[in-house]
All heavy atoms as TSV, in Angstrom:
chain	resi	resn	atom	element	x	y	z
A	1	MET	N	N	90.360	80.208	127.397
A	1	MET	CA	C	89.676	81.273	126.691
A	1	MET	C	C	89.945	81.062	125.184
A	1	MET	O	O	91.090	80.892	124.747
A	1	MET	CB	C	90.191	82.605	127.091
A	1	MET	CG	C	89.497	83.745	126.557
A	1	MET	SD	S	90.107	85.311	127.375
A	1	MET	CE	C	88.974	86.403	126.762
A	2	ALA	N	N	88.942	81.196	124.401
A	2	ALA	CA	C	89.017	80.992	122.957
A	2	ALA	C	C	89.856	82.211	122.281
A	2	ALA	O	O	89.875	83.314	122.810
A	2	ALA	CB	C	87.666	81.011	122.318
A	3	GLU	N	N	90.560	81.843	121.265
A	3	GLU	CA	C	91.325	82.795	120.573
A	3	GLU	C	C	90.620	83.275	119.258
A	3	GLU	O	O	90.147	82.421	118.482
A	3	GLU	CB	C	92.735	82.173	120.178
A	3	GLU	CG	C	93.715	83.030	119.487
A	3	GLU	CD	C	95.067	82.346	119.412
A	3	GLU	OE1	O	95.037	81.289	118.728
A	3	GLU	OE2	O	96.079	82.854	119.827
A	4	TYR	N	N	90.559	84.556	118.938
A	4	TYR	CA	C	89.958	85.011	117.713
A	4	TYR	C	C	90.950	84.669	116.698
A	4	TYR	O	O	92.159	84.527	116.791
A	4	TYR	CB	C	89.795	86.501	117.748
A	4	TYR	CG	C	88.735	86.987	118.682
A	4	TYR	CD1	C	89.009	87.592	119.833
A	4	TYR	CD2	C	87.367	86.788	118.320
A	4	TYR	CE1	C	88.027	87.970	120.789
A	4	TYR	CE2	C	86.391	87.200	119.231
A	4	TYR	CZ	C	86.673	87.790	120.403
A	4	TYR	OH	O	85.652	88.176	121.244
A	5	GLU	N	N	90.392	84.599	115.407
A	5	GLU	CA	C	91.285	84.279	114.265
A	5	GLU	C	C	92.326	85.251	114.018
A	5	GLU	O	O	93.485	84.933	113.678
A	5	GLU	CB	C	90.442	84.098	112.888
A	5	GLU	CG	C	89.683	82.791	112.917
A	5	GLU	CD	C	90.653	81.673	112.788
A	5	GLU	OE1	O	91.264	81.530	111.699
A	5	GLU	OE2	O	90.649	80.743	113.610
A	6	TRP	N	N	92.061	86.569	114.249
A	6	TRP	CA	C	93.111	87.707	114.055
A	6	TRP	C	C	94.222	87.342	115.067
A	6	TRP	O	O	95.392	87.610	114.759
A	6	TRP	CB	C	92.504	89.001	114.130
A	6	TRP	CG	C	91.982	89.404	115.336
A	6	TRP	CD1	C	90.806	89.364	115.804
A	6	TRP	CD2	C	92.723	90.072	116.536
A	6	TRP	NE1	N	90.650	89.924	117.127
A	6	TRP	CE2	C	91.929	90.297	117.542
A	6	TRP	CE3	C	94.149	90.348	116.630
A	6	TRP	CZ2	C	92.300	90.887	118.716
A	6	TRP	CZ3	C	94.521	90.881	117.925
A	6	TRP	CH2	C	93.587	91.225	118.852
A	7	GLN	N	N	93.830	86.951	116.229
A	7	GLN	CA	C	94.911	86.664	117.298
A	7	GLN	C	C	95.805	85.582	116.884
A	7	GLN	O	O	97.035	85.594	117.128
A	7	GLN	CB	C	94.269	86.404	118.644
A	7	GLN	CG	C	93.666	87.597	119.223
A	7	GLN	CD	C	92.810	87.295	120.479
A	7	GLN	OE1	O	92.073	86.382	120.550
A	7	GLN	NE2	N	92.938	88.097	121.554
A	8	ARG	N	N	95.189	84.444	116.249
A	8	ARG	CA	C	95.986	83.400	115.884
A	8	ARG	C	C	96.936	83.815	114.766
A	8	ARG	O	O	98.079	83.466	114.752
A	8	ARG	CB	C	95.055	82.294	115.265
A	8	ARG	CG	C	95.860	81.134	114.692
A	8	ARG	CD	C	94.941	80.012	114.085
A	8	ARG	NE	N	94.175	80.581	112.934
A	8	ARG	CZ	C	94.678	80.612	111.658
A	8	ARG	NH1	N	95.817	80.168	111.358
A	8	ARG	NH2	N	93.911	81.109	110.606
A	9	VAL	N	N	96.434	84.553	113.857
A	9	VAL	CA	C	97.279	85.019	112.640
A	9	VAL	C	C	98.400	85.951	113.158
A	9	VAL	O	O	99.588	85.744	112.827
A	9	VAL	CB	C	96.410	85.807	111.570
A	9	VAL	CG1	C	97.265	86.465	110.491
A	9	VAL	CG2	C	95.428	84.782	111.009
A	10	ALA	N	N	98.132	86.822	114.106
A	10	ALA	CA	C	99.146	87.746	114.666
A	10	ALA	C	C	100.147	86.932	115.357
A	10	ALA	O	O	101.379	87.128	115.286
A	10	ALA	CB	C	98.434	88.716	115.643
A	11	ARG	N	N	99.608	85.852	116.183
A	11	ARG	CA	C	100.702	84.965	116.904
A	11	ARG	C	C	101.596	84.279	115.949
A	11	ARG	O	O	102.755	84.222	116.246
A	11	ARG	CB	C	99.845	83.990	117.780
A	11	ARG	CG	C	100.695	83.121	118.580
A	11	ARG	CD	C	99.842	82.124	119.596
A	11	ARG	NE	N	98.675	81.674	118.947
A	11	ARG	CZ	C	98.709	80.645	118.163
A	11	ARG	NH1	N	99.703	79.958	117.750
A	11	ARG	NH2	N	97.519	80.234	117.653
A	12	GLU	N	N	101.007	83.702	114.933
A	12	GLU	CA	C	101.887	83.029	113.964
A	12	GLU	C	C	102.819	83.936	113.230
A	12	GLU	O	O	104.039	83.498	113.054
A	12	GLU	CB	C	100.988	82.269	112.931
A	12	GLU	CG	C	100.251	81.030	113.512
A	12	GLU	CD	C	99.338	80.289	112.628
A	12	GLU	OE1	O	99.627	80.368	111.461
A	12	GLU	OE2	O	98.449	79.627	113.016
A	13	ILE	N	N	102.437	85.147	112.828
A	13	ILE	CA	C	103.342	86.043	112.241
A	13	ILE	C	C	104.455	86.465	113.261
A	13	ILE	O	O	105.684	86.493	112.984
A	13	ILE	CB	C	102.662	87.310	111.705
A	13	ILE	CG1	C	101.699	86.896	110.620
A	13	ILE	CG2	C	103.686	88.435	111.232
A	13	ILE	CD1	C	100.753	88.076	110.156
A	14	GLU	N	N	104.110	86.722	114.499
A	14	GLU	CA	C	105.061	87.049	115.478
A	14	GLU	C	C	106.047	85.931	115.744
A	14	GLU	O	O	107.250	86.179	115.896
A	14	GLU	CB	C	104.332	87.431	116.849
A	14	GLU	CG	C	105.313	87.753	117.981
A	14	GLU	CD	C	104.756	88.115	119.272
A	14	GLU	OE1	O	103.518	88.116	119.368
A	14	GLU	OE2	O	105.469	88.575	120.218
A	15	GLN	N	N	105.647	84.740	115.654
A	15	GLN	CA	C	106.553	83.581	115.812
A	15	GLN	C	C	107.498	83.499	114.672
A	15	GLN	O	O	108.705	83.227	114.895
A	15	GLN	CB	C	105.738	82.245	115.943
A	15	GLN	CG	C	104.977	81.983	117.173
A	15	GLN	CD	C	104.076	80.784	117.240
A	15	GLN	OE1	O	103.808	80.197	116.073
A	15	GLN	NE2	N	103.552	80.369	118.273
A	16	GLU	N	N	107.087	83.822	113.501
A	16	GLU	CA	C	107.951	83.894	112.304
A	16	GLU	C	C	109.064	84.987	112.451
A	16	GLU	O	O	110.194	84.851	112.096
A	16	GLU	CB	C	107.173	84.058	111.046
A	16	GLU	CG	C	106.346	82.857	110.629
A	16	GLU	CD	C	105.618	82.968	109.279
A	16	GLU	OE1	O	106.261	83.760	108.482
A	16	GLU	OE2	O	104.650	82.277	109.096
A	17	ILE	N	N	108.580	86.167	113.029
A	17	ILE	CA	C	109.482	87.240	113.226
A	17	ILE	C	C	110.459	86.914	114.348
A	17	ILE	O	O	111.671	87.015	114.149
A	17	ILE	CB	C	108.614	88.519	113.729
A	17	ILE	CG1	C	107.824	88.940	112.515
A	17	ILE	CG2	C	109.564	89.604	114.199
A	17	ILE	CD1	C	106.829	90.088	112.813
A	18	ARG	N	N	109.989	86.402	115.461
A	18	ARG	CA	C	110.843	86.049	116.649
A	18	ARG	C	C	111.856	84.983	116.344
A	18	ARG	O	O	112.947	84.988	116.824
A	18	ARG	CB	C	110.069	85.738	117.835
A	18	ARG	CG	C	109.079	86.810	118.347
A	18	ARG	CD	C	109.812	87.650	119.314
A	18	ARG	NE	N	108.794	88.735	119.843
A	18	ARG	CZ	C	109.196	89.900	120.205
A	18	ARG	NH1	N	110.392	90.257	120.020
A	18	ARG	NH2	N	108.198	90.767	120.640
A	19	SER	N	N	111.403	84.039	115.441
A	19	SER	CA	C	112.331	83.005	115.068
A	19	SER	C	C	113.445	83.339	114.148
A	19	SER	O	O	114.347	82.606	113.840
A	19	SER	CB	C	111.548	81.810	114.524
A	19	SER	OG	O	111.100	82.006	113.230
A	20	GLY	N	N	113.215	84.537	113.509
A	20	GLY	CA	C	114.183	85.032	112.398
A	20	GLY	C	C	113.813	84.594	111.045
A	20	GLY	O	O	114.496	84.921	110.146
A	21	ARG	N	N	112.782	83.812	110.818
A	21	ARG	CA	C	112.269	83.488	109.482
A	21	ARG	C	C	111.982	84.815	108.728
A	21	ARG	O	O	112.151	84.711	107.349
A	21	ARG	CB	C	111.180	82.575	109.430
A	21	ARG	CG	C	111.539	81.127	109.828
A	21	ARG	CD	C	110.365	80.260	109.704
A	21	ARG	NE	N	109.411	80.418	110.848
A	21	ARG	CZ	C	108.893	79.684	111.648
A	21	ARG	NH1	N	109.075	78.333	111.353
A	21	ARG	NH2	N	108.143	79.961	112.603
A	22	ILE	N	N	111.467	85.626	109.358
A	22	ILE	CA	C	111.305	87.094	108.696
A	22	ILE	C	C	112.201	87.980	109.468
A	22	ILE	O	O	111.842	88.344	110.597
A	22	ILE	CB	C	109.831	87.550	108.792
A	22	ILE	CG1	C	108.827	86.486	108.230
A	22	ILE	CG2	C	109.749	88.893	108.016
A	22	ILE	CD1	C	107.412	86.882	108.383
A	23	PRO	N	N	113.316	88.456	109.036
A	23	PRO	CA	C	114.291	89.098	109.759
A	23	PRO	C	C	113.956	90.665	109.875
A	23	PRO	O	O	113.057	91.116	109.138
A	23	PRO	CB	C	115.629	89.138	108.901
A	23	PRO	CG	C	115.072	88.902	107.455
A	23	PRO	CD	C	113.818	88.052	107.623
A	24	PRO	N	N	114.451	91.384	110.903
A	24	PRO	CA	C	114.263	92.907	110.934
A	24	PRO	C	C	114.470	93.517	109.528
A	24	PRO	O	O	115.413	93.301	108.842
A	24	PRO	CB	C	115.287	93.315	111.957
A	24	PRO	CG	C	115.490	92.069	112.837
A	24	PRO	CD	C	115.494	90.954	111.887
A	25	GLY	N	N	113.464	94.354	109.206
A	25	GLY	CA	C	113.591	94.967	107.934
A	25	GLY	C	C	112.915	94.141	106.799
A	25	GLY	O	O	112.714	94.681	105.675
A	26	GLY	N	N	112.674	92.875	107.082
A	26	GLY	CA	C	112.076	92.048	106.057
A	26	GLY	C	C	110.588	92.331	105.791
A	26	GLY	O	O	109.855	92.741	106.618
A	27	ALA	N	N	110.224	92.112	104.517
A	27	ALA	CA	C	108.886	92.360	104.090
A	27	ALA	C	C	107.841	91.188	104.421
A	27	ALA	O	O	108.382	89.948	104.266
A	27	ALA	CB	C	108.863	92.609	102.587
A	28	LEU	N	N	106.721	91.470	104.815
A	28	LEU	CA	C	105.705	90.441	105.031
A	28	LEU	C	C	104.983	90.284	103.749
A	28	LEU	O	O	105.115	91.101	102.790
A	28	LEU	CB	C	104.654	91.015	106.110
A	28	LEU	CG	C	105.071	90.701	107.518
A	28	LEU	CD1	C	106.249	91.427	107.973
A	28	LEU	CD2	C	103.972	91.061	108.500
A	29	MET	N	N	104.271	89.188	103.656
A	29	MET	CA	C	103.455	88.973	102.361
A	29	MET	C	C	102.445	90.008	102.270
A	29	MET	O	O	102.026	90.629	103.273
A	29	MET	CB	C	102.768	87.648	102.455
A	29	MET	CG	C	103.600	86.331	102.381
A	29	MET	SD	S	102.568	84.838	102.430
A	29	MET	CE	C	102.679	84.488	104.186
A	30	GLY	N	N	101.805	90.205	101.114
A	30	GLY	CA	C	100.765	91.206	101.000
A	30	GLY	C	C	99.471	90.613	101.689
A	30	GLY	O	O	99.408	89.417	101.947
A	31	ILE	N	N	98.507	91.453	101.840
A	31	ILE	CA	C	97.337	91.063	102.544
A	31	ILE	C	C	96.575	89.869	101.962
A	31	ILE	O	O	96.185	88.962	102.565
A	31	ILE	CB	C	96.451	92.327	102.755
A	31	ILE	CG1	C	97.136	93.233	103.833
A	31	ILE	CG2	C	95.055	91.914	103.351
A	31	ILE	CD1	C	96.394	94.567	103.983
A	32	VAL	N	N	96.363	89.970	100.563
A	32	VAL	CA	C	95.603	88.929	99.880
A	32	VAL	C	C	96.391	87.736	99.996
A	32	VAL	O	O	95.696	86.616	100.330
A	32	VAL	CB	C	95.372	89.315	98.413
A	32	VAL	CG1	C	94.804	88.228	97.607
A	32	VAL	CG2	C	94.487	90.576	98.378
A	33	ARG	N	N	97.612	87.631	99.848
A	33	ARG	CA	C	98.421	86.415	99.901
A	33	ARG	C	C	98.455	85.854	101.338
A	33	ARG	O	O	98.293	84.717	101.507
A	33	ARG	CB	C	99.858	86.686	99.476
A	33	ARG	CG	C	100.679	85.444	99.293
A	33	ARG	CD	C	101.809	85.680	98.443
A	33	ARG	NE	N	102.731	84.601	98.707
A	33	ARG	CZ	C	104.035	84.696	98.650
A	33	ARG	NH1	N	104.699	85.792	98.426
A	33	ARG	NH2	N	104.798	83.627	98.816
A	34	MET	N	N	98.497	86.822	102.412
A	34	MET	CA	C	98.410	86.289	103.713
A	34	MET	C	C	97.054	85.703	104.078
A	34	MET	O	O	96.965	84.667	104.728
A	34	MET	CB	C	98.619	87.431	104.619
A	34	MET	CG	C	100.056	87.498	105.150
A	34	MET	SD	S	100.287	88.575	106.588
A	34	MET	CE	C	100.925	90.061	105.815
A	35	ALA	N	N	96.040	86.277	103.591
A	35	ALA	CA	C	94.680	85.713	103.772
A	35	ALA	C	C	94.544	84.364	103.220
A	35	ALA	O	O	93.975	83.454	103.854
A	35	ALA	CB	C	93.579	86.710	103.142
A	36	GLU	N	N	95.133	84.114	102.030
A	36	GLU	CA	C	95.096	82.864	101.473
A	36	GLU	C	C	95.910	81.840	102.197
A	36	GLU	O	O	95.551	80.722	102.483
A	36	GLU	CB	C	95.581	82.884	99.928
A	36	GLU	CG	C	94.567	83.601	99.006
A	36	GLU	CD	C	95.165	83.888	97.634
A	36	GLU	OE1	O	96.416	83.510	97.488
A	36	GLU	OE2	O	94.491	84.480	96.786
A	37	HIS	N	N	97.099	82.356	102.618
A	37	HIS	CA	C	98.029	81.405	103.304
A	37	HIS	C	C	97.515	81.026	104.738
A	37	HIS	O	O	97.580	79.800	105.115
A	37	HIS	CB	C	99.364	82.233	103.670
A	37	HIS	CG	C	100.309	81.473	104.412
A	37	HIS	ND1	N	101.208	80.519	103.861
A	37	HIS	CD2	C	100.670	81.612	105.764
A	37	HIS	CE1	C	101.983	80.072	104.860
A	37	HIS	NE2	N	101.697	80.727	105.985
A	38	TYR	N	N	96.885	81.943	105.441
A	38	TYR	CA	C	96.262	81.594	106.781
A	38	TYR	C	C	94.783	81.157	106.725
A	38	TYR	O	O	94.254	80.734	107.667
A	38	TYR	CB	C	96.489	82.748	107.666
A	38	TYR	CG	C	97.833	83.037	108.032
A	38	TYR	CD1	C	98.417	84.240	107.524
A	38	TYR	CD2	C	98.535	82.284	108.897
A	38	TYR	CE1	C	99.821	84.425	107.786
A	38	TYR	CE2	C	99.869	82.505	109.229
A	38	TYR	CZ	C	100.506	83.573	108.631
A	38	TYR	OH	O	101.713	83.948	108.875
A	39	GLY	N	N	94.195	81.123	105.500
A	39	GLY	CA	C	92.748	80.742	105.391
A	39	GLY	C	C	91.813	81.538	106.046
A	39	GLY	O	O	90.815	81.051	106.678
A	40	VAL	N	N	92.024	82.865	105.963
A	40	VAL	CA	C	91.089	83.816	106.638
A	40	VAL	C	C	90.672	84.884	105.650
A	40	VAL	O	O	91.313	85.084	104.575
A	40	VAL	CB	C	91.670	84.419	107.908
A	40	VAL	CG1	C	92.079	83.409	108.865
A	40	VAL	CG2	C	93.006	85.195	107.465
A	41	ALA	N	N	89.853	85.853	106.051
A	41	ALA	CA	C	89.403	86.923	105.214
A	41	ALA	C	C	90.440	88.066	105.373
A	41	ALA	O	O	91.203	88.193	106.286
A	41	ALA	CB	C	88.047	87.483	105.749
A	42	ASP	N	N	90.451	88.952	104.387
A	42	ASP	CA	C	91.327	90.153	104.351
A	42	ASP	C	C	91.273	90.932	105.608
A	42	ASP	O	O	92.275	91.351	106.162
A	42	ASP	CB	C	91.112	90.994	103.149
A	42	ASP	CG	C	91.337	90.288	101.740
A	42	ASP	OD1	O	91.771	89.128	101.750
A	42	ASP	OD2	O	91.238	90.983	100.861
A	43	ARG	N	N	90.071	91.253	106.044
A	43	ARG	CA	C	89.866	91.987	107.286
A	43	ARG	C	C	90.479	91.372	108.502
A	43	ARG	O	O	90.930	92.093	109.394
A	43	ARG	CB	C	88.421	92.382	107.451
A	43	ARG	CG	C	87.549	91.119	107.866
A	43	ARG	CD	C	86.087	91.653	108.011
A	43	ARG	NE	N	85.263	90.518	108.337
A	43	ARG	CZ	C	84.676	89.733	107.337
A	43	ARG	NH1	N	84.879	90.066	106.151
A	43	ARG	NH2	N	83.959	88.775	107.655
A	44	THR	N	N	90.541	90.062	108.528
A	44	THR	CA	C	91.196	89.417	109.639
A	44	THR	C	C	92.721	89.557	109.627
A	44	THR	O	O	93.294	89.866	110.749
A	44	THR	CB	C	90.919	87.797	109.504
A	44	THR	OG1	O	89.530	87.661	109.472
A	44	THR	CG2	C	91.589	87.094	110.736
A	45	VAL	N	N	93.250	89.484	108.454
A	45	VAL	CA	C	94.683	89.878	108.314
A	45	VAL	C	C	94.918	91.311	108.699
A	45	VAL	O	O	95.932	91.631	109.433
A	45	VAL	CB	C	95.236	89.589	106.912
A	45	VAL	CG1	C	96.590	90.187	106.688
A	45	VAL	CG2	C	95.161	88.121	106.511
A	46	ARG	N	N	94.216	92.199	108.210
A	46	ARG	CA	C	94.343	93.588	108.516
A	46	ARG	C	C	94.273	93.786	110.120
A	46	ARG	O	O	95.080	94.596	110.602
A	46	ARG	CB	C	93.130	94.467	107.883
A	46	ARG	CG	C	93.343	94.655	106.436
A	46	ARG	CD	C	92.284	95.406	105.823
A	46	ARG	NE	N	92.114	95.181	104.365
A	46	ARG	CZ	C	92.875	95.710	103.411
A	46	ARG	NH1	N	93.876	96.576	103.815
A	46	ARG	NH2	N	92.781	95.557	102.165
A	47	ARG	N	N	93.444	93.152	110.780
A	47	ARG	CA	C	93.251	93.316	112.254
A	47	ARG	C	C	94.557	92.702	112.928
A	47	ARG	O	O	95.023	93.322	113.892
A	47	ARG	CB	C	92.071	92.612	112.753
A	47	ARG	CG	C	91.898	92.644	114.187
A	47	ARG	CD	C	91.755	94.103	114.734
A	47	ARG	NE	N	91.611	94.173	116.251
A	47	ARG	CZ	C	92.639	94.366	117.058
A	47	ARG	NH1	N	93.882	94.482	116.583
A	47	ARG	NH2	N	92.552	94.417	118.353
A	48	ALA	N	N	95.055	91.697	112.441
A	48	ALA	CA	C	96.236	91.084	112.986
A	48	ALA	C	C	97.483	92.059	112.744
A	48	ALA	O	O	98.273	92.152	113.710
A	48	ALA	CB	C	96.675	89.681	112.326
A	49	LEU	N	N	97.607	92.606	111.651
A	49	LEU	CA	C	98.677	93.549	111.294
A	49	LEU	C	C	98.546	94.777	112.230
A	49	LEU	O	O	99.436	95.329	112.618
A	49	LEU	CB	C	98.672	93.869	109.795
A	49	LEU	CG	C	99.007	92.829	108.892
A	49	LEU	CD1	C	98.957	93.388	107.375
A	49	LEU	CD2	C	100.320	92.159	109.186
A	50	GLN	N	N	97.323	95.227	112.400
A	50	GLN	CA	C	97.039	96.511	113.352
A	50	GLN	C	C	97.641	96.051	114.705
A	50	GLN	O	O	98.276	96.867	115.322
A	50	GLN	CB	C	95.614	96.714	113.450
A	50	GLN	CG	C	95.195	97.774	114.375
A	50	GLN	CD	C	93.803	98.039	114.527
A	50	GLN	OE1	O	92.860	97.576	113.823
A	50	GLN	NE2	N	93.409	98.727	115.611
A	51	ASP	N	N	97.316	94.852	115.259
A	51	ASP	CA	C	97.808	94.435	116.548
A	51	ASP	C	C	99.405	94.401	116.618
A	51	ASP	O	O	99.954	94.924	117.477
A	51	ASP	CB	C	97.275	93.133	116.935
A	51	ASP	CG	C	97.835	92.535	118.187
A	51	ASP	OD1	O	97.540	93.141	119.341
A	51	ASP	OD2	O	98.619	91.577	118.133
A	52	LEU	N	N	99.963	93.885	115.473
A	52	LEU	CA	C	101.396	93.820	115.485
A	52	LEU	C	C	101.898	95.162	115.314
A	52	LEU	O	O	103.130	95.457	116.003
A	52	LEU	CB	C	101.886	92.989	114.324
A	52	LEU	CG	C	101.502	91.423	114.291
A	52	LEU	CD1	C	101.713	90.859	113.026
A	52	LEU	CD2	C	102.274	90.814	115.516
A	53	ARG	N	N	101.437	96.153	114.649
A	53	ARG	CA	C	101.882	97.568	114.542
A	53	ARG	C	C	101.798	98.128	115.939
A	53	ARG	O	O	102.660	98.864	116.346
A	53	ARG	CB	C	101.026	98.260	113.574
A	53	ARG	CG	C	101.582	98.369	112.121
A	53	ARG	CD	C	100.881	99.402	111.321
A	53	ARG	NE	N	99.368	99.307	111.358
A	53	ARG	CZ	C	98.707	98.468	110.569
A	53	ARG	NH1	N	99.312	97.670	109.692
A	53	ARG	NH2	N	97.421	98.434	110.634
A	54	GLU	N	N	100.678	98.008	116.532
A	54	GLU	CA	C	100.454	98.623	117.966
A	54	GLU	C	C	101.510	98.112	118.968
A	54	GLU	O	O	101.902	98.816	119.829
A	54	GLU	CB	C	99.064	98.282	118.445
A	54	GLU	CG	C	97.927	99.021	117.766
A	54	GLU	CD	C	96.586	98.627	118.057
A	54	GLU	OE1	O	96.399	97.623	118.812
A	54	GLU	OE2	O	95.564	99.269	117.536
A	55	ARG	N	N	101.991	96.899	118.739
A	55	ARG	CA	C	103.032	96.318	119.620
A	55	ARG	C	C	104.417	96.652	119.190
A	55	ARG	O	O	105.404	96.263	119.826
A	55	ARG	CB	C	102.753	94.773	119.838
A	55	ARG	CG	C	101.445	94.637	120.625
A	55	ARG	CD	C	101.216	93.141	121.018
A	55	ARG	NE	N	101.028	92.272	119.922
A	55	ARG	CZ	C	101.728	91.119	119.656
A	55	ARG	NH1	N	102.599	90.706	120.572
A	55	ARG	NH2	N	101.471	90.351	118.652
A	56	GLY	N	N	104.530	97.407	118.150
A	56	GLY	CA	C	105.851	97.757	117.550
A	56	GLY	C	C	106.639	96.709	116.810
A	56	GLY	O	O	107.781	96.876	116.634
A	57	LEU	N	N	106.022	95.601	116.493
A	57	LEU	CA	C	106.718	94.554	115.827
A	57	LEU	C	C	106.831	94.772	114.257
A	57	LEU	O	O	107.755	94.198	113.705
A	57	LEU	CB	C	106.087	93.168	116.029
A	57	LEU	CG	C	106.053	92.698	117.449
A	57	LEU	CD1	C	105.129	91.560	117.643
A	57	LEU	CD2	C	107.447	92.274	117.896
A	58	ILE	N	N	105.892	95.438	113.737
A	58	ILE	CA	C	105.922	95.885	112.253
A	58	ILE	C	C	105.605	97.287	112.025
A	58	ILE	O	O	105.153	97.953	112.872
A	58	ILE	CB	C	105.004	94.970	111.441
A	58	ILE	CG1	C	103.490	95.260	111.789
A	58	ILE	CG2	C	105.257	93.465	111.604
A	58	ILE	CD1	C	102.485	94.718	110.821
A	59	GLU	N	N	106.013	97.674	110.917
A	59	GLU	CA	C	105.717	99.070	110.304
A	59	GLU	C	C	105.112	98.875	108.992
A	59	GLU	O	O	105.481	98.000	108.219
A	59	GLU	CB	C	106.989	99.855	110.220
A	59	GLU	CG	C	107.766	100.065	111.460
A	59	GLU	CD	C	109.083	100.713	111.317
A	59	GLU	OE1	O	109.638	100.772	110.218
A	59	GLU	OE2	O	109.732	101.169	112.385
A	60	THR	N	N	104.101	99.653	108.682
A	60	THR	CA	C	103.345	99.493	107.432
A	60	THR	C	C	103.547	100.919	106.685
A	60	THR	O	O	103.360	102.012	107.259
A	60	THR	CB	C	101.894	99.346	107.506
A	60	THR	OG1	O	101.755	98.009	108.231
A	60	THR	CG2	C	101.167	99.219	106.238
A	61	LEU	N	N	104.148	100.889	105.465
A	61	LEU	CA	C	104.281	101.980	104.679
A	61	LEU	C	C	103.253	102.072	103.611
A	61	LEU	O	O	103.077	101.109	102.868
A	61	LEU	CB	C	105.767	102.008	104.022
A	61	LEU	CG	C	106.904	101.843	105.172
A	61	LEU	CD1	C	108.178	101.740	104.340
A	61	LEU	CD2	C	106.880	103.041	105.937
A	62	PRO	N	N	102.590	103.151	103.388
A	62	PRO	CA	C	101.504	103.229	102.372
A	62	PRO	C	C	102.114	102.912	100.962
A	62	PRO	O	O	103.100	103.370	100.557
A	62	PRO	CB	C	101.078	104.759	102.397
A	62	PRO	CG	C	101.437	105.219	103.776
A	62	PRO	CD	C	102.719	104.402	104.127
A	63	HIS	N	N	101.391	102.108	100.293
A	63	HIS	CA	C	101.726	101.636	98.960
A	63	HIS	C	C	102.979	100.726	98.833
A	63	HIS	O	O	103.461	100.560	97.718
A	63	HIS	CB	C	101.712	102.833	98.016
A	63	HIS	CG	C	100.534	103.705	97.966
A	63	HIS	ND1	N	99.312	103.289	97.474
A	63	HIS	CD2	C	100.378	104.890	98.521
A	63	HIS	CE1	C	98.450	104.205	97.735
A	63	HIS	NE2	N	99.075	105.189	98.284
A	64	LYS	N	N	103.587	100.486	99.947
A	64	LYS	CA	C	104.850	99.693	100.002
A	64	LYS	C	C	104.583	98.327	100.609
A	64	LYS	O	O	105.236	97.323	100.239
A	64	LYS	CB	C	105.942	100.326	100.712
A	64	LYS	CG	C	106.264	101.710	100.101
A	64	LYS	CD	C	107.325	101.622	99.154
A	64	LYS	CE	C	107.748	103.009	98.642
A	64	LYS	NZ	N	108.327	103.060	97.418
A	65	GLY	N	N	103.803	98.218	101.750
A	65	GLY	CA	C	103.598	97.017	102.462
A	65	GLY	C	C	103.996	96.995	103.892
A	65	GLY	O	O	104.292	98.203	104.440
A	66	SER	N	N	104.040	95.896	104.570
A	66	SER	CA	C	104.399	95.865	105.921
A	66	SER	C	C	105.763	95.206	106.070
A	66	SER	O	O	106.105	94.244	105.392
A	66	SER	CB	C	103.446	95.046	106.742
A	66	SER	OG	O	102.089	95.733	106.761
A	67	PHE	N	N	106.584	95.689	107.042
A	67	PHE	CA	C	107.955	95.319	107.245
A	67	PHE	C	C	108.179	95.055	108.693
A	67	PHE	O	O	107.601	95.755	109.526
A	67	PHE	CB	C	108.928	96.306	106.739
A	67	PHE	CG	C	108.722	96.619	105.307
A	67	PHE	CD1	C	107.860	97.506	104.783
A	67	PHE	CD2	C	109.536	95.974	104.238
A	67	PHE	CE1	C	107.605	97.800	103.435
A	67	PHE	CE2	C	109.322	96.118	102.965
A	67	PHE	CZ	C	108.425	97.028	102.543
A	68	VAL	N	N	109.066	94.125	109.003
A	68	VAL	CA	C	109.393	93.953	110.464
A	68	VAL	C	C	110.171	95.048	111.005
A	68	VAL	O	O	111.072	95.623	110.222
A	68	VAL	CB	C	110.252	92.519	110.509
A	68	VAL	CG1	C	110.723	92.328	112.015
A	68	VAL	CG2	C	109.513	91.380	110.125
A	69	ALA	N	N	109.922	95.487	112.081
A	69	ALA	CA	C	110.530	96.602	112.794
A	69	ALA	C	C	112.024	96.438	113.014
A	69	ALA	O	O	112.384	95.243	113.226
A	69	ALA	CB	C	109.924	96.949	114.149
A	70	ASP	N	N	112.794	97.428	112.775
A	70	ASP	CA	C	114.281	97.317	112.957
A	70	ASP	C	C	114.731	98.465	113.638
A	70	ASP	O	O	114.677	99.666	113.116
A	70	ASP	CB	C	114.964	97.181	111.568
A	70	ASP	CG	C	116.420	96.863	111.623
A	70	ASP	OD1	O	116.840	96.419	112.720
A	70	ASP	OD2	O	117.041	97.016	110.661
A	71	PRO	N	N	115.126	98.370	114.919
A	71	PRO	CA	C	115.224	97.082	115.643
A	71	PRO	C	C	113.812	96.546	116.272
A	71	PRO	O	O	112.931	97.433	116.370
A	71	PRO	CB	C	116.206	97.448	116.842
A	71	PRO	CG	C	115.908	98.877	117.102
A	71	PRO	CD	C	115.561	99.499	115.720
A	72	LEU	N	N	113.728	95.335	116.659
A	72	LEU	CA	C	112.613	94.803	117.203
A	72	LEU	C	C	112.558	95.305	118.688
A	72	LEU	O	O	113.608	95.471	119.348
A	72	LEU	CB	C	112.624	93.333	117.279
A	72	LEU	CG	C	112.266	92.496	116.023
A	72	LEU	CD1	C	112.536	91.108	116.053
A	72	LEU	CD2	C	110.902	92.841	115.573
A	73	PRO	N	N	111.302	95.493	119.205
A	73	PRO	CA	C	111.199	96.051	120.640
A	73	PRO	C	C	111.482	94.817	121.473
A	73	PRO	O	O	111.480	93.646	121.237
A	73	PRO	CB	C	109.598	96.149	120.726
A	73	PRO	CG	C	109.018	95.643	119.583
A	73	PRO	CD	C	109.984	95.374	118.545
């Protein structure tokens, strides 16, 4: 089954979290920077972050950014 781009981005971010490259409480890149890094549109990154939030892997604070959940589920 084909994977949507947002799923690929979410999977890659999750791998960085699970491997410890982004530790619990660590900040993720901003949306624009992530879009450039993964070669996708801003809305694709937003959808990936939504998925990660729904699964409890990250928390997003208004005007602050997204951070790895501490503790991880």
